[in-house]
C-alpha positions in Angstrom: 16.4 -6.9 7.6 18.2 -9.9 6.3 16.9 -12.1 3.5 15.4 -14.7 5.8 13.4 -12.0 7.8 12.3 -10.4 4.6 11.0 -13.7 3.2 9.1 -14.4 6.4 7.6 -10.9 6.4 6.5 -11.1 2.7 5.0 -14.6 3.2 3.0 -13.2 6.2 1.9 -10.2 4.2 0.8 -12.5 1.3 -1.6 -14.3 3.7 -3.4 -11.1 4.7 -7.1 -11.2 3.7 -7.8 -8.9 0.8 -10.9 -8.3 -1.2 -11.8 -5.5 -3.6 -10.6 -2.1 -2.5 -10.4 -2.9 1.2 -6.9 -1.6 2.3 -7.8 -1.5 6.0 -5.1 -3.9 6.9 -2.6 -1.2 5.9 -4.0 1.3 8.5 -1.1 3.1 10.1 1.5 1.5 7.8 1.5 3.7 4.7 2.1 7.2 3.8 0.7 9.3 1.0 1.6 12.7 -0.5 -0.5 15.3 -2.2 0.0 15.1 -6.0 1.6 18.1 -7.8 -1.0 18.2 -10.5 -4.8 18.7 -10.7 -6.7 16.3 -13.0 -9.7 18.6 -13.3 -7.4 21.5 -14.6 -5.7 19.1 -17.1 -8.9 17.9 -18.7 -10.8 21.2 -18.8 
């Protein structure tokens, strides 16, 4: 992706509606991994 394409992409992304914790516009576009630590074990 060249600079011009990247700029167009970022400007298009900036215009996506977003409110609160609604990340539905990212469906199918992101990955997540399991974390290597357990919060409950750390604080107990």
